[in-house]
N, C-alpha and C positions, 0 to 999 in steps of 0.2 A: 327222905324218900330217895332212892337210887332209881333213876329212869333207865330202861332198857338201852337207850342210846349211849349211855355212860360206859358201857362195855364192863360191868361190875365183874364179870367172870373172866375178863381179859382176853388177850388175843395170843394165840400160840404161834411161835415162830421158832426157826432154827437160830441157834446162837452163832453159827458161822455160815458164811455164804460159799465157803469152799468146797469143792468136790472131795468126797471121802474116796480113798484109793484102798481097796482090800486085796492084798496079796495072798495067792494060795499058800496054804501051810507047806513046809518042808520037813523033811525028817529031822532036820537040825533045829528049827524053830516055828512054833505057830504062834508067835508074838503078832505077826502082821495079818493074822487071819481073823482079827476081831476089831470091830469099830464100835465106838461109843458116840451115838447121836445125842448131841445136847439141845434140849429145847428150853425156851423161855416163856413165861407168861406175863404179860404186862398190858395195860396199865392196870387192869382189875386183878384182884387175888380172892374174890369171894366165892364160895362154895366148891363143891368137887366138880372137876370137868373130865370127862373121858374123851380122848382123842383117838379116832380110829386111825390106822396106818396100814400101808401095804407097800413092800419093798419090790421093785420091779427090775426087769433087765434094762441095760443101757437105752434100747430102742423101745422100751415100754411093751414088748410083745413077749409072751411066754411066761412062765413060773420061775421064780428063783428057788433053786433046789439046794444050794449051798449055804444058805443063811438061815438061822433059826432065832426067833420066829420070823417069819416072812410077812406076817400080817396079824392084825389083833387090834388092842387097844392099850393106850398108856393112860394113866391116871394121875392127874395133878389134885392133892389133897387140898382142902381149904387153906388158904393163904400161903401155898407152896408156889414159888415163882420159878425155880429152876429143876430140871429133870434130866438125869443122864439115862439114857436107854441102850444097854449093852446088847450087841448081836454077834453071834459067832458061827 
């Protein structure tokens, strides 16, 4: 038996503590206008886990209009431990 205190579904966290910098696209390149948010799930990996998210402005006020999607859910499948979530 797995107790609920064993965190069988895991704890979701960012794989890096660094800030992500997103540059505005230019006519020459849009390469810096996309960011991949990397998440990890440990110590448990059992079951499907839906994680809500919302991208906010630096000061947390107002809506982000130049990233899509700016809110929603990411889903870890059963036994999935890493997830890369692209935004653009």
